[in-house]
C-alpha positions in Angstrom: -49.8 5.5 64.2 -51.4 5.4 67.6 -51.4 9.2 67.8 -52.9 9.4 64.4 -55.6 6.9 65.3 -56.4 8.7 68.5 -56.6 12.0 66.6 -59.0 10.5 64.1 -61.1 9.1 67.0 -61.2 12.5 68.6 -62.4 14.1 65.4 -65.2 11.6 65.0 -66.1 11.7 68.7 -69.0 14.2 68.4 -72.3 14.4 70.3 -75.5 13.1 68.9 -76.8 16.5 67.9 -73.8 17.4 65.9 -73.8 14.0 64.2 -77.5 14.4 63.3 -76.8 17.9 61.9 -73.9 16.7 59.7 -76.1 13.7 58.5 -78.8 16.1 57.4 -76.3 18.2 55.6 -74.9 15.2 53.8 -78.3 14.0 52.8 -79.1 17.4 51.4 -75.9 17.6 49.3 -76.1 14.2 47.6 -75.2 14.6 44.0 -76.3 12.2 41.3 -73.3 11.8 39.0 -73.4 10.1 35.6 -70.2 8.3 36.5 -71.6 6.5 39.5 -68.9 3.9 39.6 -66.2 6.5 40.3 -67.6 9.6 42.0 -71.0 9.5 43.7 -70.6 10.9 47.2 -68.8 13.7 48.9 -68.1 14.4 52.5 -67.7 17.6 54.5 -64.5 18.0 56.5 -63.4 21.3 58.0 -65.6 23.3 55.6 -63.7 21.8 52.6 -65.4 19.5 50.0 -63.4 16.4 49.5 -64.5 13.8 46.9 -64.4 10.1 47.6 -65.3 7.1 45.6 -67.0 4.1 47.1 -63.9 2.0 47.2 -62.0 4.8 48.9 -64.6 5.4 51.6 -64.8 1.7 52.2 -61.0 1.6 52.6 -61.1 4.4 55.1 -63.7 2.6 57.2 -61.6 -0.6 57.1 -58.5 1.4 58.0 -60.1 2.4 61.4 -60.5 -1.3 62.2 -57.0 -2.3 61.2 -53.9 -2.1 63.3 -51.6 0.9 62.8 -49.1 -0.7 60.4 -51.8 -2.2 58.1 -53.7 1.1 58.2 -50.6 2.9 56.9 -50.3 0.4 54.1 -53.9 0.7 53.1 -53.7 4.5 53.1 -50.6 4.4 50.8 -52.4 2.1 48.4 -55.4 4.3 48.4 -53.4 7.4 47.6 -51.6 5.6 44.7 -54.9 4.5 43.2 -56.3 8.1 43.4 -53.2 9.5 41.6 -53.7 7.0 38.8 -57.4 7.9 38.5 -56.7 11.6 38.4 -54.3 11.1 35.5 -57.0 9.5 33.3 -60.4 10.8 34.7 -61.4 14.4 35.3 -62.6 15.2 38.9 -65.5 17.3 37.7 -67.4 16.7 34.5 -67.3 19.7 32.3 -70.7 21.4 31.7 -71.1 21.3 27.9 -73.5 24.0 26.9 -74.8 24.2 23.3 -72.4 27.1 22.8 -69.4 25.0 23.9 -70.5 22.1 21.7 -70.6 24.5 18.7 -67.1 25.7 19.5 -65.8 22.1 19.7 -67.4 21.2 16.4 -65.8 24.3 14.8 -62.4 23.3 16.1 -62.8 19.8 14.8 -63.8 21.1 11.4 -60.7 23.3 11.4 -58.4 20.4 12.3 -60.0 18.3 9.5 -59.3 21.1 7.1 -55.7 21.3 8.2 -55.3 17.5 7.6 -56.7 17.5 4.1 -54.4 15.9 1.5 -53.5 19.2 0.0 -52.1 20.4 3.3 -50.5 17.2 4.7 -47.2 17.7 3.0 -46.9 21.3 4.2 -47.7 20.3 7.8 -45.1 17.4 7.7 -42.5 19.8 6.4 -43.1 22.3 9.1 -43.1 19.5 11.7 -39.8 18.1 10.5 -38.1 21.4 9.9 -35.9 21.0 13.0 -34.8 17.5 11.9 -34.1 18.7 8.4 -31.9 21.5 9.8 -29.9 19.1 12.0 -29.3 16.9 9.0 -28.5 19.7 6.6 -24.8 19.8 7.3 -24.4 16.0 6.9 -26.4 16.1 3.6 -24.1 18.9 2.4 -21.0 16.8 3.2 -22.5 13.7 1.6 -23.3 15.7 -1.5 -19.8 17.2 -1.6 -18.3 13.8 -1.4 -20.5 12.4 -4.1 -19.6 15.4 -6.4 -15.9 14.9 -5.6 -16.1 11.2 -6.5 -18.1 11.9 -9.7 -15.7 14.7 -10.7 -12.7 12.4 -10.2 -14.3 9.7 -12.2 -15.2 12.0 -15.0 -12.1 14.1 -15.0 -9.7 11.2 -14.4 -9.0 9.4 -17.6 -11.4 11.4 -19.8 -11.9 9.5 -23.0 -9.7 6.6 -21.9 -12.5 4.5 -20.5 -14.4 4.7 -23.7 -11.7 3.2 -25.8 -12.0 -0.6 -26.5 -8.3 -1.0 -26.0 -8.6 -0.3 -22.3 -10.3 -3.6 -21.8 -7.3 -5.7 -23.0 -4.7 -6.9 -20.6 -1.3 -5.5 -21.6 1.8 -7.6 -21.7 5.2 -6.4 -20.7 6.6 -6.9 -24.2 3.9 -4.7 -25.7 4.7 -2.0 -23.1 8.4 -2.1 -23.9 7.7 -1.6 -27.6 5.4 1.4 -26.9 7.9 3.0 -24.4 10.8 2.6 -26.8 9.5 5.3 -29.1 7.2 7.2 -26.9 7.6 11.0 -26.4 7.5 10.6 -22.6 10.5 8.3 -22.8 12.5 10.6 -24.9 11.8 13.4 -22.5 12.8 11.3 -19.5 16.0 10.2 -21.3 17.1 13.8 -21.3 17.3 13.6 -17.5 19.4 10.5 -17.4 23.1 10.2 -17.8 23.9 7.8 -20.7 27.2 6.0 -21.1 28.6 5.7 -24.6 30.2 2.4 -25.2 33.8 2.7 -26.4 33.5 0.1 -29.1 35.2 -3.3 -29.4 38.8 -2.4 -29.9 40.6 -5.2 -28.0 43.2 -3.1 -26.4 40.8 -0.4 -25.2 38.3 -3.0 -24.0 41.0 -4.9 -22.1 42.1 -1.7 -20.4 38.4 -0.9 -19.4 37.8 -4.3 -18.0 41.1 -4.3 -16.0 40.4 -0.9 -14.6 36.7 -1.7 -13.7 37.5 -5.1 -12.1 40.3 -3.4 -10.1 37.7 -1.2 -8.4 35.1 -4.0 -8.3 32.6 -2.8 -10.9 32.5 -4.7 -14.2 31.4 -3.1 -17.4 28.5 -4.0 -19.6 29.5 -5.9 -22.7 27.8 -3.8 -25.4 26.0 -0.6 -26.1 22.6 -2.3 -26.1 23.0 -3.1 -22.5 24.1 0.4 -21.7 21.0 1.8 -23.5 18.7 -0.6 -21.6 20.2 0.5 -18.4 19.5 4.1 -19.3 16.0 3.2 -20.2 15.4 1.6 -16.7 16.3 4.9 -15.0 14.1 6.8 -17.6 11.1 4.6 -16.8 11.6 5.5 -13.1 11.1 9.2 -14.0 7.8 8.6 -15.9 4.9 9.2 -13.6 1.5 7.4 -13.9 -0.8 9.3 -16.3 -4.5 8.5 -16.1 -4.9 10.0 -19.6 -2.5 7.5 -21.1 -4.2 4.3 -22.2 -1.0 2.2 -21.8 -0.5 3.4 -18.3 -4.0 2.6 -17.3 -3.9 -0.8 -18.9 -0.7 -1.5 -17.0 -2.3 -0.7 -13.7 -5.5 -2.6 -14.5 -3.6 -5.6 -15.8 -1.8 -5.9 -12.5 -5.1 -5.8 -10.6 -6.9 -8.2 -12.9 -4.1 -10.8 -12.9 -3.7 -10.6 -9.2 -7.4 -10.8 -8.4 -8.3 -13.1 -11.3 -10.8 -10.6 -12.6 -12.2 -10.5 -16.1 -13.2 -6.8 -16.1 -11.5 -3.6 -15.2 -11.9 -2.0 -11.8 -12.8 1.7 -11.1 -9.9 4.0 -11.7 -9.9 5.1 -8.0 -11.3 3.4 -4.9 -10.6 1.2 -1.9 -9.9 -1.8 -4.1 -6.3 -0.5 -4.6 -5.9 -0.4 -0.8 -7.0 -4.0 -0.7 -4.1 -5.2 -2.9 -1.6 -3.1 -0.8 -1.5 0.5 -2.0 -1.7 3.1 0.8 -4.5 5.3 -0.8 -7.4 4.9 -3.2 -5.2 6.5 -5.8 -2.1 4.4 -6.6 -0.4 7.4 -8.3 0.6 8.8 -4.9 2.7 5.7 -4.1 4.7 5.7 -7.3 7.3 8.2 -6.1 10.9 7.3 -6.9 10.2 4.2 -9.0 7.6 5.8 -11.4 5.9 3.2 -13.6 9.0 1.0 -13.5 7.8 -0.5 -10.2 4.5 -1.4 -11.8 6.4 -2.9 -14.8 8.4 -5.2 -12.5 5.3 -6.3 -10.7 3.7 -7.2 -14.0 6.8 -9.2 -15.0 6.5 -11.1 -11.7 2.9 -11.9 -12.4 3.7 -13.1 -15.9 6.8 -15.1 -14.9 5.7 -16.8 -11.7 2.0 -16.4 -10.9 2.2 -19.4 -8.5 4.7 -17.6 -6.2 2.8 -14.3 -6.5 -0.4 -16.0 -5.3 1.4 -17.4 -2.3 2.9 -14.0 -1.3 -0.4 -12.2 -1.8 -2.3 -14.8 0.3 0.3 -14.4 3.1 -0.1 -10.6 2.8 -3.8 -10.9 3.5 -3.5 -13.1 6.6 -4.0 -11.3 10.0 -0.9 -12.8 11.6 1.5 -12.0 8.8 -0.3 -9.2 6.9 1.6 -6.6 5.0 0.8 -4.2 2.1 1.6 -6.3 -0.9 1.9 -3.5 -3.5 4.0 -1.3 -1.3 6.4 -4.1 -0.5 6.6 -4.8 -4.3 7.6 -1.2 -4.9 10.2 -1.5 -2.1 11.7 -4.5 -3.8 12.1 -2.3 -6.9 14.0 0.2 -4.8 16.4 -2.5 -3.6 17.0 -3.6 -7.2 17.6 0.1 -8.3 20.1 0.4 -5.4 22.0 -2.6 -6.7 22.1 -1.1 -10.2 23.6 2.1 -8.9 26.2 0.1 -7.0 27.0 -1.8 -10.2 26.0 -5.2 -8.8 23.9 -6.3 -11.8 26.5 -5.7 -14.5 27.8 -9.3 -14.6 24.3 -10.7 -14.5 23.2 -8.5 -17.4 26.2 -9.7 -19.4 25.2 -13.3 -18.6 21.6 -12.8 -19.8 22.7 -10.4 -22.5 19.7 -8.3 -21.5 19.7 -5.6 -18.9 15.9 -5.7 -18.7 15.9 -9.5 -18.0 18.6 -9.1 -15.4 16.8 -6.5 -13.4 13.5 -8.3 -13.6 15.0 -11.7 -12.5 16.7 -9.9 -9.7 13.4 -8.4 -8.6 11.8 -11.9 -8.5 14.8 -13.3 -6.5 14.6 -10.5 -4.0 10.8 -10.9 -3.6 11.3 -14.7 -3.2 13.9 -14.2 -0.5 11.5 -11.8 1.3 8.8 -14.4 1.2 11.0 -17.1 2.6 12.1 -14.7 5.4 8.6 -13.4 6.2 6.9 -16.8 6.4 9.2 -17.7 9.3 6.9 -15.7 11.6 7.7 -12.1 11.0 5.2 -9.3 11.7 4.6 -5.9 10.3 6.6 -4.0 13.0 9.7 -6.0 11.9 9.4 -4.9 8.3 12.0 -2.2 8.5 14.6 -4.5 9.9 13.8 -7.2 7.3 14.1 -4.7 4.4 17.5 -3.5 5.7 18.8 -7.1 5.9 17.4 -7.9 2.5 19.1 -5.0 0.8 22.5 -5.8 2.4 22.1 -9.4 1.2 21.2 -8.3 -2.3 24.3 -6.1 -2.5 26.6 -8.9 -1.5 24.9 -12.1 -2.7 22.7 -11.3 -5.6 24.1 -14.1 -7.7 23.3 -16.6 -5.0 19.8 -15.2 -4.5 19.0 -15.5 -8.2 20.3 -19.1 -8.3 18.0 -20.1 -5.4 15.0 -18.5 -7.0 15.7 -20.2 -10.4 16.1 -23.6 -8.7 12.8 -23.1 -6.9 11.1 -22.1 -10.2 12.6 -24.9 -12.1 11.5 -27.4 -9.5 8.0 -26.1 -9.6 7.9 -26.2 -13.4 9.1 -29.8 -13.3 6.4 -30.8 -10.9 3.7 -29.2 -13.1 5.1 -30.9 -16.2 5.1 -34.3 -14.5 1.4 -33.7 -13.4 0.5 -32.8 -17.0 2.2 -36.0 -18.3 0.4 -38.2 -15.8 -2.9 -36.6 -16.8 -2.2 -37.3 -20.5 -1.3 -40.9 -19.8 -4.4 -41.4 -17.7 -6.5 -39.8 -20.4 
């Protein structure tokens, strides 16, 4: 700083004649500027014209009287102010001749013509062309997805959604009556091995019972039970058909009863995933069980809605969540495994209905799963729980059914007592 100050003093240390000559030159070169507040004087330094404003010149004079550190700070602030001014104000005012003014007016007129309403849309399109190109792929994908969804909704269940019958909730008894004479059932029965009952000859029946009990598999008591057993396996081979009104009503009835809805949901969508299917199309989850898995779930909803609501609520909780519909289909697989092992023959003879036996067994297995799962099980333990449940169903199905029936009877008794108390109070 001292060296700089000394150098500045040397530069301004001129004799009187030189100072007088420079002063005359400055007086002869004074320029009257329209913008007097910003640029009104210039000084000659080393044969180069340097422009100063009043504040800058004043700051330079003050800088000579300051100490070196303060002088540097003042110089820095002055440079910063000059940079800001040069960004907003031109150093030299442009000379606007009449010709230049005419050219500017012509350019303004051309800009106004470009911005007329007829050309605004064209200019906007040109300006946004790059943005449109970047969004083109995304728009194509969105359009393709919309077309796919629309195509699925129009091609899936064509004509079914327009029938008034589709709005009615179907009951399991009505579905059994339909499937008993349906062509799809007859076709499925050709793929199932049927057992012809040997009749009621006492000696032959005694021989069959002795031989069957000796190997641990009792026989069904009549041909009706044998036929119903064959029907169960036939129902497992019937796939969900979106063109079949009964099939669609079966699926919709499960959803409406479970969610307490009064209208049908879309045929495909995320609402099926909400109730426990793996995909927006439940058809992909009905592999081995066919529509029989849906029929058993509908029976459970008709028989014991109270327990179904508890299980479904537990399935939606974060701590104990599990896919409700998929677990229901797995319960059907456990029941079918017991049928193949001959573990429901005695129960069917007791109920005198194979349909009732398999459906009650389904409710009992689901109830046992519920009692086990609410003990603090999590989804990563599901495989182990299912394995233990299947082993228990094979060995203790009678006991599981009794426990479920006792629970159901106790609940029904409580509800009946509440109804009686309300009647008395009324």
